[in-house]
PAVEX-162106 format. One record per atom (N, C-alpha, C): residue in one letter; atom name; x, z, y. Coordinates in steps of 0.1 Angstrom, whole numbers, plus 2048, in hexadecimal, padded with zeros to 3 digits. Example, Ala and Ser with C-alpha at 12.3 -4.5 7.8 and 13.67 -1.06 7.14 Angstrom:
% residues 2
("A","N",(884,84E,7C7))
("A","CA",(87B,84E,7D3))
("A","C",(884,84E,7DF))
("S","N",(880,847,7EA))
("S","CA",(889,847,7F5))
("S","C",(881,84F,800))
This chain:
% residues 147
("M","N",(60B,4FF,877))
("M","CA",(5FE,500,872))
("M","C",(5F4,504,87D))
("N","N",(5F8,50D,886))
("N","CA",(5EF,511,891))
("N","C",(5ED,505,89A))
("A","N",(5F7,4FE,89D))
("A","CA",(5F7,4F2,8A6))
("A","C",(5ED,4E8,8A0))
("R","N",(5ED,4E6,893))
("R","CA",(5E5,4DC,88C))
("R","C",(5D6,4E1,88E))
("A","N",(5D3,4EE,88C))
("A","CA",(5C5,4F3,88D))
("A","C",(5C1,4F1,89C))
("L","N",(5CA,4F4,8A5))
("L","CA",(5C7,4F3,8B3))
("L","C",(5C4,4E4,8B7))
("L","N",(5CC,4DB,8B2))
("L","CA",(5CA,4CD,8B4))
("L","C",(5BD,4C8,8AE))
("L","N",(5B9,4CD,8A2))
("L","CA",(5AC,4C9,89C))
("L","C",(5A1,4CF,8A4))
("A","N",(5A2,4DB,8A9))
("A","CA",(597,4E1,8B1))
("A","C",(595,4D9,8BE))
("G","N",(5A0,4D4,8C4))
("G","CA",(59F,4CC,8D0))
("G","C",(599,4BF,8CD))
("A","N",(59C,4B9,8C2))
("A","CA",(596,4AC,8BF))
("A","C",(587,4AD,8BD))
("V","N",(583,4B8,8B6))
("V","CA",(575,4BA,8B4))
("V","C",(56E,4BC,8C1))
("A","N",(574,4C3,8CA))
("A","CA",(56E,4C6,8D8))
("A","C",(56C,4B9,8DF))
("V","N",(576,4B0,8DE))
("V","CA",(575,4A3,8E5))
("V","C",(56A,49A,8DF))
("L","N",(569,49A,8D2))
("L","CA",(55F,492,8CC))
("L","C",(551,498,8CF))
("C","N",(54F,4A5,8D0))
("C","CA",(542,4AA,8D3))
("C","C",(53F,4A7,8E2))
("G","N",(549,4A7,8EA))
("G","CA",(547,4A3,8F8))
("G","C",(543,494,8FA))
("C","N",(548,48C,8F1))
("C","CA",(545,47D,8F2))
("C","C",(537,47B,8ED))
("N","N",(531,483,8E5))
("N","CA",(524,481,8E0))
("N","C",(519,485,8EA))
("Q","N",(51D,48C,8F5))
("Q","CA",(513,490,8FF))
("Q","C",(510,484,907))
("G","N",(503,480,908))
("G","CA",(4FE,475,910))
("G","C",(4FB,47A,91E))
("T","N",(4FA,470,927))
("T","CA",(4F6,474,934))
("T","C",(4E7,476,935))
("S","N",(4E3,47E,93E))
("S","CA",(4D5,482,93F))
("S","C",(4CC,475,941))
("S","N",(4D1,46B,949))
("S","CA",(4CA,45F,94B))
("S","C",(4C9,457,93F))
("G","N",(4D4,457,937))
("G","CA",(4D4,450,92A))
("G","C",(4CA,455,920))
("N","N",(4C9,463,91F))
("N","CA",(4BF,469,917))
("N","C",(4B1,467,91C))
("A","N",(4AF,467,929))
("A","CA",(4A2,465,92E))
("A","C",(49D,457,92B))
("A","N",(4A6,44D,92C))
("A","CA",(4A2,43F,929))
("A","C",(49F,43E,91A))
("T","N",(4A7,444,912))
("T","CA",(4A4,443,903))
("T","C",(497,44A,900))
("N","N",(494,456,906))
("N","CA",(488,45D,904))
("N","C",(47C,455,909))
("A","N",(47D,44E,914))
("A","CA",(472,446,91A))
("A","C",(46F,43A,911))
("S","N",(479,434,90C))
("S","CA",(476,428,903))
("S","C",(470,42D,8F6))
("A","N",(475,438,8F1))
("A","CA",(46F,43D,8E5))
("A","C",(460,441,8E7))
("S","N",(45D,447,8F2))
("S","CA",(44F,44B,8F5))
("S","C",(447,43E,8F7))
("A","N",(44C,434,8FD))
("A","CA",(444,428,8FF))
("A","C",(441,421,8F2))
("A","N",(44B,421,8E9))
("A","CA",(449,41C,8DB))
("A","C",(43F,424,8D3))
("A","N",(43F,431,8D5))
("A","CA",(435,439,8CE))
("A","C",(427,437,8D3))
("A","N",(426,435,8E0))
("A","CA",(419,433,8E7))
("A","C",(413,426,8E4))
("A","N",(41B,41C,8E2))
("A","CA",(415,40E,8DF))
("A","C",(40F,40E,8D1))
("P","N",(403,408,8D0))
("P","CA",(3FC,407,8C3))
("P","C",(405,3FF,8B9))
("K","N",(405,404,8AD))
("K","CA",(40D,3FD,8A3))
("K","C",(403,3F5,89A))
("H","N",(406,3E8,899))
("H","CA",(3FD,3DF,891))
("H","C",(406,3DA,885))
("P","N",(3FF,3D8,87A))
("P","CA",(406,3D1,86F))
("P","C",(40C,3C4,873))
("T","N",(418,3C1,870))
("T","CA",(41E,3B4,874))
("T","C",(41E,3AA,869))
("Y","N",(41A,3AE,85D))
("Y","CA",(41A,3A5,851))
("Y","C",(40C,3A4,84C))
("C","N",(408,399,847))
("C","CA",(3FB,397,842))
("C","C",(3FC,395,833))
("F","N",(3F5,39D,82B))
("F","CA",(3F6,39B,81C))
("F","C",(3EA,392,817))
("F","N",(3E2,38D,820))
("F","CA",(3D6,385,81B))
("F","C",(3D8,377,81F))
("K","N",(3D5,36E,816))
("K","CA",(3D3,35F,819))
("K","C",(3C6,35D,820))
("D","N",(3C4,352,826))
("D","CA",(3B7,34F,82D))
("D","C",(3AB,350,823))
("A","N",(3AD,34C,817))
("A","CA",(3A3,34C,80C))
("A","C",(3A0,35A,807))
("D","N",(3A8,364,80B))
("D","CA",(3A7,371,805))
("D","C",(39F,37A,80F))
("T","N",(398,375,819))
("T","CA",(38F,37D,821))
("T","C",(382,375,823))
("K","N",(377,37C,825))
("K","CA",(36B,376,827))
("K","C",(360,37F,82B))
("G","N",(355,37A,830))
("G","CA",(349,382,833))
("G","C",(34A,38B,83F))
("W","N",(351,387,849))
("W","CA",(352,390,855))
("W","C",(346,390,85E))
("T","N",(341,39C,861))
("T","CA",(336,39E,869))
("T","C",(338,3AA,873))
("A","N",(331,3A9,87E))
("A","CA",(332,3B4,888))
("A","C",(323,3B8,88B))
("A","N",(320,3C4,88A))
("A","CA",(312,3C9,88D))
("A","C",(313,3D6,895))
("R","N",(308,3D8,89D))
("R","CA",(307,3E5,8A5))
("R","C",(2FE,3EE,89E))
("G","N",(302,3FB,89E))
("G","CA",(2FA,406,898))
("G","C",(2F1,40B,8A3))
("K","N",(2E9,415,8A0))
("K","CA",(2DF,41B,8A9))
("K","C",(2E6,421,8B6))
("S","N",(2F3,426,8B4))
("S","CA",(2FA,42C,8BF))
("S","C",(300,421,8C8))
("G","N",(300,414,8C4))
("G","CA",(306,409,8CC))
("G","C",(314,406,8C8))
("D","N",(31A,40E,8BE))
("D","CA",(327,40B,8BA))
("D","C",(327,3FF,8B0))
("L","N",(332,3F8,8B0))
("L","CA",(333,3EC,8A7))
("L","C",(339,3F1,899))
("T","N",(334,3EA,88F))
("T","CA",(33A,3EC,881))
("T","C",(33D,3DE,87D))
("V","N",(34A,3DC,878))
("V","CA",(34F,3D0,873))
("V","C",(350,3D1,864))
("K","N",(34B,3C7,85D))
("K","CA",(34C,3C6,84F))
("K","C",(351,3B9,84A))
("G","N",(358,3B9,83E))
("G","CA",(35D,3AD,838))
("G","C",(362,3B0,82A))
("K","N",(369,3A7,824))
("K","CA",(36F,3A8,817))
("K","C",(37D,3A3,817))
("G","N",(386,3AA,810))
("G","CA",(394,3A6,80E))
("G","C",(397,3A6,7FF))
("H","N",(39E,39B,7FB))
("H","CA",(3A2,39A,7EC))
("H","C",(3B1,39D,7EA))
("L","N",(3B4,3A5,7E0))
("L","CA",(3C2,3A8,7DC))
("L","C",(3C2,3A6,7CD))
("D","N",(3CD,3A0,7C8))
("D","CA",(3CE,39E,7BA))
("D","C",(3D2,3AB,7B2))
("D","N",(3D9,3B3,7B9))
("D","CA",(3DE,3C0,7B3))
("D","C",(3D4,3CB,7B6))
("A","N",(3CE,3D1,7AB))
("A","CA",(3C4,3DB,7AD))
("A","C",(3CA,3E8,7B1))
("R","N",(3D7,3EA,7B2))
("R","CA",(3DD,3F6,7B7))
("R","C",(3DB,3F7,7C6))
("Y","N",(3D8,3EC,7CC))
("Y","CA",(3D6,3EB,7DB))
("Y","C",(3C8,3E8,7DF))
("A","N",(3C4,3EC,7EA))
("A","CA",(3B7,3E9,7EF))
("A","C",(3B7,3E4,7FE))
("A","N",(3AE,3DB,801))
("A","CA",(3AD,3D6,80F))
("A","C",(3A7,3E1,817))
("Q","N",(3AC,3E2,824))
("Q","CA",(3A8,3ED,82D))
("Q","C",(3A8,3E7,83B))
("L","N",(39F,3ED,843))
("L","CA",(39F,3E9,852))
("L","C",(3A5,3F5,859))
("G","N",(3AE,3F2,862))
("G","CA",(3B4,3FD,86A))
("G","C",(3AC,401,876))
("Q","N",(3B0,40A,87D))
("Q","CA",(3A9,40F,889))
("Q","C",(3A9,404,894))
("A","N",(39D,403,89A))
("A","CA",(39B,3F8,8A4))
("A","C",(3A2,3FB,8B1))
("E","N",(3A6,3F1,8B8))
("E","CA",(3AC,3F2,8C5))
("E","C",(3A2,3EA,8CF))
("V","N",(39D,3F1,8D9))
("V","CA",(394,3EB,8E2))
("V","C",(39B,3E9,8F0))
("S","N",(399,3DD,8F5))
("S","CA",(39F,3DA,902))
("S","C",(394,3D2,90A))
("G","N",(38D,3D9,913))
("G","CA",(383,3D3,91B))
("G","C",(377,3CF,912))
("T","N",(374,3C2,912))
("T","CA",(368,3BE,90A))
("T","C",(36C,3B8,8FD))
("A","N",(379,3BA,8F9))
("A","CA",(37E,3B5,8EC))
("A","C",(383,3C1,8E3))
("A","N",(381,3BF,8D7))
("A","CA",(387,3C9,8CD))
("A","C",(38E,3C1,8C2))
("S","N",(398,3C8,8BC))
("S","CA",(3A0,3C2,8B1))
("S","C",(3A1,3CD,8A6))
("L","N",(3A0,3C8,89A))
("L","CA",(3A2,3D0,88E))
("L","C",(3AD,3C9,885))
("W","N",(3B5,3D0,87D))
("W","CA",(3BF,3CA,875))
("W","C",(3BB,3CC,866))
("L","N",(3BB,3C1,85F))
("L","CA",(3B9,3C2,850))
("L","C",(3C6,3C5,84A))
("T","N",(3C7,3CF,841))
("T","CA",(3D3,3D3,83B))
("T","C",(3D1,3D5,82C))
("M","N",(3DC,3D7,825))
("M","CA",(3DC,3DA,817))
("M","C",(3E1,3E9,816))
("G","N",(3D9,3F1,810))
("G","CA",(3DC,3FF,80E))
("G","C",(3DC,403,7FF))
("Q","N",(3E0,40F,7FC))
("Q","CA",(3E0,414,7EE))
("Q","C",(3D1,416,7EA))
("N","N",(3CE,411,7DE))
("N","CA",(3C1,414,7D8))
("N","C",(3C1,422,7D3))
("T","N",(3B9,42A,7DA))
("T","CA",(3B8,439,7D7))
("T","C",(3AD,43C,7CD))
("S","N",(3A5,432,7C9))
("S","CA",(39B,435,7C0))
("S","C",(3A0,432,7B2))
("A","N",(398,436,7A8))
("A","CA",(39C,433,79A))
("A","C",(398,425,795))
("Y","N",(391,41E,79E))
("Y","CA",(38C,411,79A))
("Y","C",(390,406,7A4))
("A","N",(390,3FA,79F))
("A","CA",(392,3EE,7A8))
("A","C",(385,3E9,7AD))
("A","N",(385,3E1,7B7))
("A","CA",(379,3DA,7BC))
("A","C",(375,3CF,7B2))
("Q","N",(369,3CB,7B2))
("Q","CA",(364,3C0,7A9))
("Q","C",(36C,3B4,7AD))
("D","N",(372,3AE,7A4))
("D","CA",(37A,3A1,7A5))
("D","C",(385,3A3,7B0))
("N","N",(389,3B0,7B3))
("N","CA",(393,3B3,7BD))
("N","C",(38F,3AF,7CB))
("W","N",(382,3AE,7CE))
("W","CA",(37D,3AB,7DC))
("W","C",(379,3B9,7E1))
("W","N",(380,3BE,7EB))
("W","CA",(37E,3CB,7F1))
("W","C",(375,3CA,7FD))
("D","N",(36A,3D2,7FD))
("D","CA",(361,3D3,809))
("D","C",(368,3DC,813))
("V","N",(36A,3D7,81F))
("V","CA",(370,3DE,82A))
("V","C",(366,3DF,835))
("S","N",(366,3EB,83C))
("S","CA",(35E,3EC,848))
("S","C",(365,3F6,851))
("A","N",(362,3F5,85E))
("A","CA",(368,3FE,868))
("A","C",(35E,3FF,874))
("S","N",(35C,40B,879))
("S","CA",(354,40D,885))
("S","C",(35D,40E,891))
("I","N",(358,408,89C))
("I","CA",(360,409,8A8))
("I","C",(359,412,8B2))
("P","N",(35E,41E,8B4))
("P","CA",(357,427,8BD))
("P","C",(358,423,8CB))
("N","N",(34E,427,8D3))
("N","CA",(34D,423,8E1))
("N","C",(34F,414,8E4))
("S","N",(348,40C,8DC))
("S","CA",(34A,3FE,8DD))
("S","C",(33E,3F7,8E3))
("G","N",(336,3FE,8EC))
("G","CA",(32A,3F8,8F2))
("G","C",(32E,3EC,8FB))
("A","N",(339,3EC,901))
("A","CA",(33D,3E0,90A))
("A","C",(344,3D5,902))
("V","N",(347,3D7,8F5))
("V","CA",(34E,3CD,8EE))
("V","C",(345,3C1,8EB))
("E","N",(34B,3B5,8EE))
("E","CA",(343,3A8,8EC))
("E","C",(349,3A0,8E1))
("T","N",(356,3A1,8DE))
("T","CA",(35C,39A,8D3))
("T","C",(366,3A3,8CB))
("V","N",(366,3A0,8BE))
("V","CA",(36F,3A8,8B5))
("V","C",(378,39E,8AD))
("K","N",(385,3A1,8AD))
("K","CA",(38E,399,8A5))
("K","C",(392,3A1,899))
("V","N",(391,39B,88D))
("V","CA",(397,3A1,881))
("V","C",(3A5,39A,880))
("M","N",(3AF,3A2,880))
("M","CA",(3BD,39D,880))
("M","C",(3C3,3A1,872))
("C","N",(3CD,399,86E))
("C","CA",(3D5,39B,862))
("C","C",(3E3,398,866))
("G","N",(3EB,3A2,869))
("G","CA",(3F8,39F,86F))
("G","C",(3F6,39A,87D))
("S","N",(3FC,38E,87F))
("S","CA",(3FA,387,88C))
("S","C",(3F0,37C,88C))
("K","N",(3E9,37A,880))
("K","CA",(3DF,36F,880))
("K","C",(3D1,375,881))
("T","N",(3C8,36D,887))
("T","CA",(3BA,371,888))
("T","C",(3B3,36C,87C))
("V","N",(3AD,376,875))
("V","CA",(3A5,373,869))
("V","C",(397,36F,86C))
("A","N",(391,376,876))
("A","CA",(383,374,87B))
("A","C",(382,377,889))
("E","N",(37A,370,890))
("E","CA",(377,373,89E))
("E","C",(367,374,89F))
("L","N",(362,380,8A2))
("L","CA",(354,382,8A1))
("L","C",(34E,385,8AF))
("K","N",(342,380,8B1))
("K","CA",(33B,383,8BD))
("K","C",(333,38F,8BA))
("A","N",(334,399,8C2))
("A","CA",(32D,3A6,8C0))
("A","C",(31E,3A4,8C5))
("P","N",(315,3A9,8BE))
("P","CA",(307,3A9,8C3))
("P","C",(306,3B2,8D0))
("A","N",(2FD,3AE,8D9))
("A","CA",(2FC,3B5,8E5))
("A","C",(2F7,3C3,8E3))
("A","N",(2FC,3CC,8EB))
("A","CA",(2F8,3DA,8EA))
("A","C",(2EA,3DC,8F0))
("K","N",(2E2,3E4,8E9))
("K","CA",(2D4,3E6,8EE))
("K","C",(2D5,3F1,8F9))
("P","N",(2CD,3EF,903))
("P","CA",(2CD,3F9,90F))
("P","C",(2C8,406,90B))
């Protein structure tokens, strides 16, 4: 009986030792996890047909920041069209149209949801793409910033 317990304890110790990774292996895993967390995450699926989006505009406010507006249609009133946070790269910006939970007690008229998003620090932006998954819903020319 004591030999069996000793054998079991030895097997547990060996298994615990096998689970220890090398420091370089852990560093590589941590680096790839950090890179994945740092990369912006975009919706990969589009819930909208081409006919379910319309009215896209881009306008500048007094501060010079861009505001993008449009409409998205969803058949199910439990969900609402939404625009995600903008991503700016040089003179171009992108926004993603998504489907989110309808948090109000009411649906939009005929299930056409008004969506808008402001893009902070967008004085240098010249074009804006409204994306849905990997497809471009609208490509807008931004009005020139006033000096």
